[in-house]
N, C-alpha and C positions, 0 to 999 in steps of 0.2 A: 161226257163220261164222268162217272162217280166213283170214288174210292171210299167205300163205307166201312171196311174192316179196319180195325186197329193194327198197328205195326206188329204187335205180338201175335194177333190172330193170323196175320199174313205169314208169319214164320211157321206157325203151326200147320198151315195147310199147304205150304210150299212143296214139301216132298210128295204129297198126294197129287198136286197140280202137275208137277214134273213127270210123274209116272203116267198119269192119264194122257198128257199131251204126247209123250213119246209113244204110247201104245196106239193112240189115235192116228198118228201120222209119222211113222218111222222114217219115211223118205224126207219129210220136211225137217226132221230133227237132225239131219246130217250136219257136218262141219260148216261153219259160216252160214248159218241159216238166216233168212230174213223172216222175222215174225211181224205179222200185220195187225194193226189195231184200227178199228173203225166202229164208232158207236151206233152206226145204222147200216152195218154190213148186211148183205143179202141173206146170210144164214142167221141173222140175230133175231130171235123171237121177240125181243123188246127194242124195236128200232127207235133211236133217238134218245134212249136212256140207258143207263147201266142195268144189267140184269139185277132184279130186286134182291135176291139172296147174295149176289155178288161173289159167287163161287162157280167152279166149273160144273158141279154136279147138277145143277138145274138147267144148264145149257150145254148138253153134250155135243152140240154142233160146233162149239167154239174149240178150235185147235190152233189158231194163230195163222192159218193158212190164208192165201189171198181170197179163197172162196168162202171161208168161215173164220173171219178175223176176230181176235179178242175185242171186247168193247171197253177194256180198261188197260191203261198203259202199265200198271203195276203187274198185271198178269204176264205181259210179254217179257218185262224185265226179270220176273221171277224165274222164268223158264230158259232165258237166254244164257248162253255161255260165251266165253271169250272169243272174240272174232265175229260174233253175230250182229245183225242190224235189227233194230226195232223201228219199223216204219209206220208212223202215225198219219192216217189219212185225214183230210179235212173233215171237220164235223159239219156235214151238209145239213143235218136236221135242225140243229139248235144254233150253229155258228160258233159255239165254243165247247170245249171240254171243261166241264165244271168239276174241279177237284174237290174231294171231301177228305183227303189225307195227303200229307206230303209224299212226294215220290222220292224214294231213297234209291240212289244209284248203285249201291251195294258193292262197290269195288269191283265191277266187272269191266273188262276191256271191250266194251261194245259201243256201237253207235246208236244213239236214239235220235231219230230224224223226223221232223215235220215235213211230210211229202210236199205240201203246198207252200212251204215257207212261212215266214211269220205273218203275212197277211192272212193266209187261209187257215193256219193251224194255230188256234188260239187256246191257251190254258188259262182258265179264269179261277181266281182264288176266292170268289164271293162265298163259297161254301165252307171255307176253312178259316175263319177268322182267328188270328193269333198264331197261325202256323206258317212255316215257310213253304213255298211251293216245291222247290227241288232241294235235296239235301245230298251233299257229298262229304262225308265225314269218316269214311272207312278206308282211307289211303288211296283213293282213286289217282291214276296217273293220266298223262296226256292221252293215253290210249282209250280212255273213257271220253267219248264225244257226245255233247249235247247240242243239237243244231236245228235251226229252222223253225223255231217256235216264238209266239208272242206270249209273254207272261204279263197279266194285268190283274188289278184288283186284289193283290195279296197284301193284307194288312195285319202287321204284327202290332204289339202294343207300342205306346209312345213314351214309355218309361225305360229306365236303364235296364239293359239285359235283353231287350227286344231289338233284334237286328236281323238283316238278311231276309226280308220278306219274300223276295222273288227266288233267289238262290243263296243258300248258306254253304260255304266252303270252309272246312275245318281240317287242318292236317292233311290235305289232299290237293291234287293239282289236275282236275279234269280240264278238258278243252271245251270252251263255250264259244260257239260260232254262229253268226247270222241269226241272232235272237233280238227280239224287241222287248223292252221292259218299259211298261206304261202304267202310270196311276197306281204305283205301289207306295206303301208307307210303312215306317218303322221308326225306332228311336235312332239308330244309326244304319247306313247303308240300306236303304229301302228296296232297291233293286237287287243288291249284291253285297254280301259281307264275306270278307276273305281273311283268313287266319293261317299263318304258316303254310304258305302256298307259293308255287311258281306257275300258277295256271296261265294259259294263253286264252285271252278274250279277244276275239277278232270280229270285224264287220257287224258290230252290235249297235243297237240304237237305245238310248235311255231318255225318255220324255216324260215330263210331268210327274216325276217321283218326288216324294217328300219325306224328309226325316225331321224329327223334332230337336235333334241335337247336332250330329255331324254326318257329312257325306250324304247329301240328298239322294244321290243314286248309288254311289259306291263307297264302301269304307274298307280299307285295307289295313291289316295289322301284323306286323312282323313278317312281312311277305315280300316277295319279288316277282309279282305277276307282270305280264306284258299285255297292254291294251293297244291294239292296232286297228286303225280304220274305224273308230268308233265315233258316235255322234251323240252329244249330250245337249238337250234343249229343255228349258223351262223346269229344271230341277231346283228344289229349295231345301235348305236346312239352316239352323242358326249359324253354323260355321261350315265352310266348304260346301257351297251350294250344290255342286254336282258330284264332288269327289274329295275324299279325305284320306291321306295316307298318314298312318300313325304307327311308329315302330319303336320298339324297345331294343332292337338289334340292328346291326349294320347291313340291312338289306335295301336293295335299290329297285324301286318300281320303274317300269319303262312305259311311257305313253308316247305313241308314235302315230302320225298321220290321223290325228283326231280333230274334231271340231267341238268347241264349247260355245254355245249360242244362248244368250238370254237366261242364264242361270243366276240364282241369287242366294247370298248369305243374308238372312234376315235380321241377324243380331250382331254378328261380328265380322270376322275376316275370311278372305278367300271367296269371292263371288262365284268363281267357277271351281277352284281347286285350292286345297291347303295341304301342306306336308310338314310333319313335326318329329321332333325328338332325334333319336340316335341313327336313324336310317337316312334315306334320301330318295330323290326322284330325278329321273332323266326324261325331258320332255322334248321331243323332236318333231319338226315339220307339222305343227299343229296351229289352229287358228282360235283365238279368243275374241269373240264378238259380242259386245252389248251385254256383258256380265256386270253384276253390281254387288257391292258390299257396303255397309254402313261405316265400317272402320277400315282396316288395313287390306290392301290388295283387291282392287275391284274385280281383277281376274285371277291372280295367283298371290298366295301368301306362303313363304318358305321360311321355316324356323329350324331347318336342319340343313343337309347338303342338297343343293339343287343345281342342275345343269340344263339350260334352256337353249335349244339350237333351232335356227331356221323357222321361227314362229312369227306370227303377226298378232298384234294386240290393237284392236280397233273398236273405239266407242265404248270401252268399259268405264265404269264409274265407281268412285269411293268418296265418301264424305270426308271432311277434314283434311283434304289434300294428301291422302295416303296412297295414291298411285294405283296404276294398273297392275303393276307387280311390286311386291314389298318383301323385303327380307326382315324377319324378326330379330330380336336382340341376340339370339344365338344362331341365326341363319348365315349360310354361306352359299351365295349363288353366282354362277357365271352365266352370262347371256352372250351368245354369239349369233351373228347374221340374223338378227331379227328386226322387226319394224313395229314401232309404237306410233299410232296416229289417232288424233282426236279423242284421247282419253280424258275424262274429267276427274280431277284429283292429281293430275300429273302422270307422267309415263312411269318412272322408276323411283322408288324411295327406299332408303336404307334407314332402319330404325337404329337407335343408339346401341352400339355393341355388335351389330351384325356387319356383314360384308357383302358387297354387291359389285360385281365386275362386268363391264359392258364393252364388248368388242365388235367391230364390223356391223354396227347396227344403225338404224335411223330412228330419231325421236323428233316428231314434227307435229306442230299444231295441237299439242296437248295443253290443257289448261288446269290450274292458273300458271303452271310452270312446266318445264321439260323434265329435268332430272334434279333430285334433291342433292344437297352438298355432301361431300365425303364419299362419293362413288368413284371407283376407278374406271375412267373412260378413255379408250384409245381407238383410233381409226373409226370414228363414228360421225354421222351428220346430225348435228343437234341445232335446232332453231335457237338463234340468240348466241350460239357458241357454248364451249365448255372446255375447261383446261384439260390438256392431255395430248399425247403424241398422235399426229395424223388426223385430228379432228377437224371438220369443216362446218360452215354455216351457210349452206346453199340449198335452194329449193330442190328436193329430190326428184320432182317431176314424176309423180305417180301417174299411171295411165288413166285410171278412172276411179278416183277414191270415193265417189258417191254411187258408182254403179249405174246400170241402165235404168233402175227405178228412181234415180235421183234422191234416194233416201239414204242418209248416213247410218251406218251401223246394221246393215242387213247383209245377207249372204252373198250378194252380188258385187260388193265393194271390191275394187281391184287395185291393190297396192303394188303391183308390178311396175317396172321402170320403163319410161319412154327412152327412145335411143339417145336423147341428148342429155340424160341424167348425169349430173356430176358424180353420182354414187357408183357409176360403173367404172371398174378397174381402179377404184380408189381405196380398197380395203387392204388387209395385211394377210398374206398367205402363210406367214409363219404360224399363224393360229390353226392352219390345216394340217400341221405336221402329225398330230394325233388322230387325224381323220375327222371328218364330217363331210363326206364327198357329195352330198346332195343338198339342193335348196328345197324350199317349201313344196314345190310341185315335182320334185324328183329330177330336176335337171342337175348335170354335174357342176361343181364349183370350180373356181380358178380357171375360167374360160376367158381368154383374151378377146376383146372385140376390136377387130381391125379398124384403124382410123380413129380410135379413142385414145387420148393421151393417158398413159399409165402413171397415175399420181400416187398410187399406194405403194406398199412394201412388198417386194417380190423375191423373197429369199428362197421359195419353193415354187418352181414353175412360174406361171403368170400371175399377176395380181388378181384378186378377187373383188367382187362387188360388195358394197354396203347393203344391208337390209336382207329381207327374207328371200328375195328373188335374184337369181343369177341370169344376166342378159346373155343370151347364147351368141356365138360368133356369127352364125348364118341364119337366115330366115327374114321375116318381116322387120320393118323398122321398129315396131313395138310388138313384142310377143304376146303379152297379155297373160292373164291367168286361165289356163284351160279349164279349171274347175269352177270358175266364178259362176255364181248362180246355182251350181249343182255340185257342191263338194260331196264326196262320198256318194256318188250316184246310186250305188247298189243299195246303200243303207236308207237313203231318204226317199227315194222313189220306187 
């Protein structure tokens, strides 16, 4: 599919388009209409390519019906009204819809859906160098839904001001669901740039995106979006290899049930993720595996407020002994119920002036040390011991830390606990008073295991376990991680 008219030209012909479409198919134009897009539909006189003049008048058969679909997404969006659905069929002729103009979502409460999902419905930006693929800058709300697409080869410039090659979200909050962003590039946020937004981004995949400055895949600014069940792999930037949160206001980004695997900060901090300035970030039930940074935070660097819960940090690396997770000089971070294993550069590092609190967590076999000095550590299992209340120094007995492939730092590594682990029922449930009811894989916390001595603090219900996994009261001797090898099955496979 090609979008060859300019945005101004689109606006000029929109009223004529709407009138023609409604006259051609009054029945189709009823409330909550589904408008079809297919660049090789049966009624298209130019199968496999966009209509050369790119307007309605040279192709009178196009009316957006299932029998005579539009060959361009912008035509369907132009005529759609609130409540409608734009259904984009797989591009069977070329394998991709090649955009030649940014697609503006136009502040319409509509759903734009790729019928075949991101594998089959591909939007390619090779034809619009320097432009964003999708633009939401007109006040879109959660009722504007964009789902089921793969966006690839969108390339904005590599200098300041060029951002959001895949999707640019400005003063708007659309819902982005089940989309893949691959091989996009920009100065910041190669896949997605978000400013002043509360967008929901769920079940999305970000692979092989590259930014020359910050946020290899995602850059958020003064926003409070929620990222759920997303997968980040092989993204790169100078800082914040996959994700950068930058805020001049007290807004909190929420990252939940995500995987960050093999992302890299090429020059500075935050191999997977970095967060800065007046806002903050909440990271829950997420995995950080084999990310790398040459300075601070092989996985995470926080220089504002951070709250990390029920996460694993496995085989991340930073040079200069700057940890898998590091707080900057103005950072304040709390880590609850998390596991740090085999990270190079240490598990946790607090830089001068910052604060880092560690509770109910495990730090084991990290090199060249476990935890730097001056960190507040209680109810944790730390190799070699660490000062604090309720800390232990005992082998946590991970189920299968190298995984079935016997390779450290891959997706099948399993850091759940074997039945004899000293970390079971040894945590502090007073930390649960404000809630975090689930472990990494969604099991409830504060579950007592019969027959295990409760060595932790139990002021609220039963004691809880140390680390990212809560051993359940019933079931096999070793539960294991049900997601090992296939985290986020919907996204990866």
